[in-house]
MARVO-941304 format. One record per residue: x, y, z of N, C-alpha, C in turn. Coordinates in steps of 0.05 Angstrom, whole numbers, plus 5000, padded with zeros to 4 digits. Layout:
<recs>
XYZXYZXYZ
...
</recs>
This chain:
<recs>
820173841231819573551231822073391226
822373151240824772991236824972881208
827272841199827572711172826672431174
825272331154824172071154825871881136
826371651148828071461134826471191133
825971081109824770831108826270611119
825370451138826970261151825969971147
823269931151822169651150819269671142
818369461129815569451122814569171119
812269111127810868871123807968951117
806268741113803368811108802068961131
802968901157801869011179803469231193
805769291182807769471197809369631177
809669891183811370061168812870241187
815570261184817170441200818570631181
818170891185819471101168821971211180
822271201206824571341220826571121229
829071171222831171001230831570971260
831870761270832170711300834470881310
836570881296839071031306838671311304
836571421290836171701290834771811314
833871641331832371721354834171821378
836571701379838571771401838071601426
839771681445839671511470837271571486
836371371502833871381518834571351546
833971571562834571571591832571391605
829971421598827871271613826271121593
825970851597824370691576821370721581
820370971579817471031584815971041557
813670901559811770891535809171001543
807971181530805171271535803371141514
801171021524799270891506796671071506
795771151482793371321481791371161463
789171091478787070941465784470981480
782371031465779771081478778470821487
779470591480778570331489780170241513
779270281537780870231561781969961563
780369751556781469461557783769421539
783769531516785969521496788369671507
788069901517790270061527791469921552
789869821570790869681593792469431586
791469281567792769041558795569101546
795669311531798269401519800269501541
799169641560800669731584801869491599
800269301603801169051617803368921602
803068881576805068761559807768921560
807569181560809969351560811269321587
809769321608810969301635812169031640
811068821629812168561631814768541616
815268711598817668711582819668931589
819369041615821269231626820969521619
818769591608818169871603816469991625
816770251629814770401646812570481626
810170451634807970511615805670651629
804470821616802070951625800070961604
797470971611795370991591793671261595
792771341572790871571572788771491553
786171531562783971431545782571671531
783771911534782672151521784972291508
784972311481787072421467787472721474
785472861482785773141488787473181513
787772981529789472991553792372901547
792872751526795372621521797772821519
797373051507799673231504800773331531
798773401548799673481576801173251590
800173011588801472781601804272741589
804472751562807072711549809072921557
808073171559809873391567810873371595
809173261613809873231641811672981645
810872761634812072511640814572441621
814572551598816772541578817372251571
815572101559816171841548817871861523
819271651516820871651492819071571469
816771431475814871351454812171391462
810371441442807571471446806271301426
804671101436803170911418800271021418
799271081394796771211392794871081375
792271031384790170931367789471171348
789071121324788571331304785671421306
783771241308780871311308779871331336
779371591344778371631371776471861369
774471871387772472101386773872351394
773072581385774072841393776672871380
778972911393781572911382782372671371
782972631345783772391333786672351338
787572101331790472041334792072201315
790972251290792472411272792972711282
790872821293791073091307792973091329
792872881346794572861367797572841359
798072701338800872681327801772961318
800073111305800773381297801373551321
799873531341800273691366802873611379
803473361381805873261393808173361377
808173351351810273441335810773741337
808773881344808874181346810074261374
809974091394810874151421813974151423
814974331438817874351443818974101457
817474001478818273771495817573521481
815773511461814673251451815473201421
816673391408816973381380818773151371
820573051388822372831380821672561389
819272541403818472281413817772101390
818271841394817471641374814571621375
813071661351810271641351809471401335
807971231347807070981336804070971331
803070971306800270951302799470661302
797270591315796170331313793070361306
792370221286789670261276788770031257
786270001256785069811237785169921209
785470161207785570301180788470271169
788870091150791470031141791870031112
790270191098790470231068793070401064
793770421038796070581032795570871038
792970961032792271241039792271291069
791471101085791571121115794571161124
796271001112799171021118800271301111
799471381088800471651080799571861098
796971861106795872061125797372041152
798071791161799471771187802371891183
803671841163806271961158806172261157
804172361142803972661139803172781166
801772641185801172751212803472751230
805672591222807972591239808672341253
807272121247807871851259810471751246
812071601263814371471255814071181246
811871061258811270781254808270741251
807570571234804770491230804370201234
802870111254802169841261799169801256
798569601240795769541234794569351256
792169401265790869231285789768971269
789668761280790568721309793468771311
794268901332797068961336798868731339
801168721326803068511328804968581353
804368471376806068561400809068501396
809768281385812668221382814068441364
812768521343813868711325814168981340
812269071354812469311370814569311391
814569091406816769041426819469061414
819768931391822468921378823469191371
821669351361822269651354823069791379
821269791400821869931425824369841437
824869581439827169461452829669541437
829569541411831969621395832869921400
830770081406831470371411832670401439
831670261458832670301486835070121493
835769951475838069781479837569491486
835069391479834469111483834569021511
836668891521836668781548837068991569
837569231561837869461581835269561592
832969461580830369571587829869511616
</recs>
């Protein structure tokens, strides 16, 4: 597992991994995993309008295969989903050879200190509380890929 570095925190946002620890990004691809299609589609649209390539998956059990094939630099995951939860998905992505270094962003309505600890332990790099703050998420993603280079 990657070394975690506390970087930023607000009431609705925590980032444990330093942006510069992620390395250079060849493709500004973001995979959105959410069992609520309207929410996933809205986030995909926002990402695309800001220069990212984005795909959505509404079933967490399919997300590892998509991530291994498409190789996004970041995966934004709803934590509470039926079947495979976002926490389990994060563990699986961290265990994968092709996916272990991807930036994992949890977004969830569960934002207690215990929820944040569980997200960190599962392998997430960032925790965003719902309702998601799009500007904060975009700032993080853009800082990783080089801002205007997206």
